[in-house]
N, C-alpha and C positions, 0 to 999 in steps of 0.2 A: 573260291574259286572249282569252277563247274567241268566238266568233265566228261566225254559221250563216251560209252561203248557200243557193239554192237546191238546190246539187252539192254540199253536202259541208261540212264542221265543221273551219272554220279556227282554228288556235291562232299571235295575232297577238303578237310579244312584241319586244323591243329586239335588235336584232342585235348579235352579237361579235366581235371582233378575228380570230377564229378563221373566221367565214362568208366573210370580205371576196372567195376565191378563186372561191365560189360566186353573191357578187352580180355580181361580176366578169362572173363566165359567163353568166349574165341579162342581164348589161347588154348584152355582144357581141351576144348574140342578137334584143336588142330593140329597140337604136339603132343609126342609118347612122352615127353618129358620137360611141359611146361613153366612158363617161366610164371614165377609169384604175383600175386598181388602184390606184394610189396615192391618187388623188384620192378614191375610196372610203376607204380607210385612215385619212385627213387627216380628211370627215366621222364617222366611225366618234369617235376623238380630239377633234374640234372640241365644245365645251362650247356653243355656240348648237343644235347641229344635235341631231337625233333620226334617230336609222335604226331605222323599224320592219318584219320581217321577216312573214310569213305563211304556216303552216307549212299543207299542206292534210292532216287527219289521215289515215297511213297513207302520205305519200305523202312526198317531200323540199320543202325551201323553194321557196314558188313563187313569189314575190314579195317585191319590198321598194316601202316609199318611204321620200323624206326628205324635211325641212323643217326651216328654222330660225325660233325663237322670238326674236322682236329687242321687247324691249317688248309693246305687249297686237295684236302683230302675226305672225300663220305665213307664212313664205314655202313654196309647194311648191315644192322644189327639183325631184326625180327623182320616179318612180313607173314600175316597171316589174316586169312580169309576165311569166316564161317562156312560149316558145311553147305548149309543152305543158301549161300550165294558164290557156289564154283563156276565157277568156266560164265560167270556175266564178265570175265572184265575191270571186274575190282584191284586186281595184282598190278594189271595193268595203268590201270588212271593212276594207283598210288604209284607206280616207280616211274612216269612220267612225271607226276607232279616231283619228285624225288629230284631227279635229275634237269627239271626246270628248275629248281629252287638252288642245286648245286652250281648250275650254269653262271646263275644268279650273284653267286656266293664265289664266281672263280674259280673254283671246284677245277681239279685237273683229272683228277681219277676215282672209283670207286671202289670199292674194293668188298667182297662177301667171302663168306664161307657157305657150303648148300652140303648134306647128307650126300654122299655119294651114291645111297641109290634112290633120293628121289629124284625119278626121269620126269614129273610134273615140273618142276622147279628148274632144275638144269637146262630144261628146253626152252622155258618163260628166259631166264640169264641169257641164251648162248642166240637167241632170237633178238636180244639187245644188241647183242656185240662183243659181252663178257665171253673173257678168255681165261680158261681153267692155267692158272700159274702153280700149283703144286697141291702137296697132297699132307693132309694134317692126318696122322694116327691117330684113334680112337680117338676123334674131337667129339663124340657124342658117345660119355663112358658107358652111359644106362645101356644103351645097344647096343654097345661095341664096336658103332661104325667109325669110318674115317670119314673126311671130312672134305671136301675138295674147295681150294682156294681160287677165288675168281675175280677180275679185273676189267675194267672198264677204262680207259683213255675218254676224257670229255673234251 
């Protein structure tokens, strides 16, 4: 699936198991407490999980998104964009692809948790219409940070 952003054209597709090393590299550069390679591999094998990647035309894999489909609900578990490719629209095209897939699966809502101090991510989710529905105290124990639970009705 090809999607355009303001700064380029992205190819959004499902991740392959042989790409787990690059996913782990992006994750380690994007998070204070990154998912392990083993966890990423498990998500690629999980039948409830979808792992999408965004390739910026002419470049390598720019970012990825992991979500679960459970009955009529999507749960966004992880969204990471390589530091070198931020602000080019990768997160937007990945979210768009997830929402499009959710619509085709008749999903009724999307849930996520975002670190309370992650202003860029909160801003992105709010721009999509996600609304805060609760606080999860110390959800990120390594940093001692709370998470905001957010929901989007589809």
